[in-house]
N, C-alpha and C positions, 0 to 999 in steps of 0.2 A: 451376282452378288452372293454371299454366303451369308446366313443370317445366325446370329448367336444363338446357341441353344435354347436360351429361356425365351428368345423371340420367335422361334420356329413356328409356333401355333398362329402367329399373325400373317405369315406368308401365304397368299392366297393359291400358290400352285403346289403346295406342299401335297405330295400324293396321300391319298387316304389310305390306310391299312388295310390290305384285304384279308378277311377271317379264313382261317384252316377251313381245308374242306370235311375234317372231322365234325364240323359242327351242323351239317345237314341242314343249310339254309335253303328255304323253298323260293328263292328269288328265282324268276325264268332266265336270268341272265347268269346266275351263279348255279344252277340247277346242274345236276350230274347227269350226264347224257345217256349213262348207261343203267338209269332207275326206270322201270317200265312206267308206262303213264296207264291210269286207269280207264277201262274202256267207256266208250261215250254213253253206252246204258245207264251207268252207275250216275252220270252227270243229268240224264234225263230223269231218272228215279228220284235222284236228289231233289232236282226243281219240283215234281210233281208233287213230294211230301212236304216241301216247303209250302206250296202255294196251297195244299189242304189244310196245313197248320193254320196258315193265314186265314183262309176262307172259311173254315169250319169255326174257327174260334171268334171270330169278329161279330157275328150276331148273339152270342153268349154274352159278350163283353156289351153290347149296345143295350140289351134287355136288361142286364145286371143294374147299368148306370141308369136307365130310365126309369126303373121300378125301385131304385135305391132310396130310403128314407132316411136321411142323416140325422144322427142323434143330437140332442140340444147338449151344447157346450156352455157351463156358466162364464168362462172366460169371455165368449163372444157377448154377453150381457153384461158385463163389466163397464163402469164410465170410461175408465181409461181406454177402452178399445172403441165403445160407442163413439167417443169424442173426436176419435181421428179416422177419417176417410180411409187413408192408408192402412192403419192397423186391422180396421175390420176388414178389409179386403184380404189383407196377405193373411191373417188369422182365418178368416173364413175359406180361402183357397187349402190352406194347409188341413184343417180338420175334415175338409172335404175330400183330399186326396187319401188322409188317412183313412177316415171312414171306409173309403172304397176298397182300398188294398186289404182293410179286415176283413171285408165281404168275400168269402169263399167262390161265390157265385161269380163274382168280378175276378178275384186275383188268380183263381185256377186258369183260365182262358187266359188271362194276359200272361200269365207265365210261359204257357204252349207258344202265344203268339210272338213274345218276345226270345223265345229260344229257336223259333223259326226264323227270327230274323238275325241272329247269330250263325245258325245253320247257313243261312244265305249268303252272309259275307265269306264264311269259309269256303263255301262250295265255289263263289265267285274268284277267290284267289286261287283254287285249284283250277276253274275253268281258264283263268288268265295264263295258265302254265300250259294247259292244253292247246289255247289257240296258238299260242307261242310256237309250241311244238309242230302245229300244222304250218305255220308262216315261215317256218325255216325250210321246207320242202316244197 
């Protein structure tokens, strides 16, 4: 059965378009076999640097959060906020997070830690290609 052109997107067995090879897609199935894979040493060093970024910053984040003295916010003392349990909790959490992020003793290690998380996911994506390379042989 052929579908009318305006209903083609409803047909479940319509093949998905294949992107051209010039897009340099890093999916293991669509990866170009001629591209050299980085040495395993690069992955080991990458994972070690990520571990250092996570492990080194966590004590600083914890210490900054523990010694943090939040500022008094007049909004939290207003009758409209005090009369509502929900508002007092939401406003308190919001100002607590904002105050922590304004503190460089907390924010700088947090940014380094989160950058390590981004590096981790990027490296895991590349390591998936690396393991795919070995699974073919």
